[in-house]
C-alpha positions in Angstrom: 105.6 90.9 104.1 105.2 94.6 104.2 105.0 96.7 100.6 104.9 99.8 99.2 101.8 101.0 97.4 104.4 101.1 94.6 104.8 97.5 94.7 101.3 97.2 94.9 99.8 99.3 92.3 102.7 99.4 89.7 105.1 96.2 89.9 102.8 93.7 90.2 100.5 95.2 87.7 103.6 95.3 85.2 105.5 92.3 86.2 102.3 89.6 87.1 104.6 87.0 86.7 106.5 88.1 90.0 105.5 85.9 93.0 105.1 87.7 96.4 106.5 84.4 98.3 110.0 84.6 96.1 110.0 88.3 97.2 109.4 87.3 100.8 112.6 84.6 100.6 114.9 86.5 99.1 114.4 89.2 101.8 114.8 86.6 104.5 117.8 85.3 102.9 119.3 86.9 100.2 122.3 85.7 98.0 124.0 89.5 98.2 122.9 92.8 100.0 123.6 96.1 99.2 122.6 99.4 100.6 121.8 102.3 97.9 123.0 105.8 98.5 119.3 106.6 98.7 118.7 104.3 101.9 116.9 101.7 99.9 118.6 98.1 100.3 119.5 95.8 96.9 118.6 92.0 97.3 119.6 89.4 95.0 118.1 85.7 95.1 117.6 82.6 92.7 114.0 81.5 91.7 112.7 78.6 89.6 110.0 80.2 87.2 107.6 77.1 86.4 108.3 75.5 83.3 112.0 76.3 83.4 115.0 74.5 83.8 117.3 76.6 85.6 116.9 79.2 88.0 117.0 83.1 87.4 118.2 86.0 89.5 115.4 87.8 91.0 116.6 91.3 92.3 114.2 92.7 95.1 114.4 96.3 96.3 113.4 97.5 100.2 112.9 100.8 101.7 115.9 101.2 104.3 113.8 99.0 107.2 115.1 96.0 105.0 111.8 94.5 105.3 109.4 96.9 103.1 109.3 95.6 99.1 109.3 98.3 97.0 110.1 97.1 93.8 111.2 93.7 92.4 112.9 92.2 88.6 114.7 89.9 87.0 118.3 90.9 86.9 119.8 89.6 83.8 123.3 91.5 84.8 123.9 89.6 88.1 127.1 87.5 88.6 127.4 85.2 91.5 131.1 85.5 91.5 131.6 89.4 91.7 131.2 90.8 95.4 
């Protein structure tokens, strides 16, 4: 999985609970994909954290190439039924 320097130095440091494998899986098969105005791409997917009984939604932001991960965080506002 390709990542930006920002992802490596900032995101993973601030959010050590983010698993790289989760990000790679969401890039490969997102629940939803949305292009941003700046060319970056938002991708959402479900992940199961150890010890939890319900999946959470992780938003992964990639560069315009649709594969280089730039940011990732849990998205509490995501709704499956919205398009």
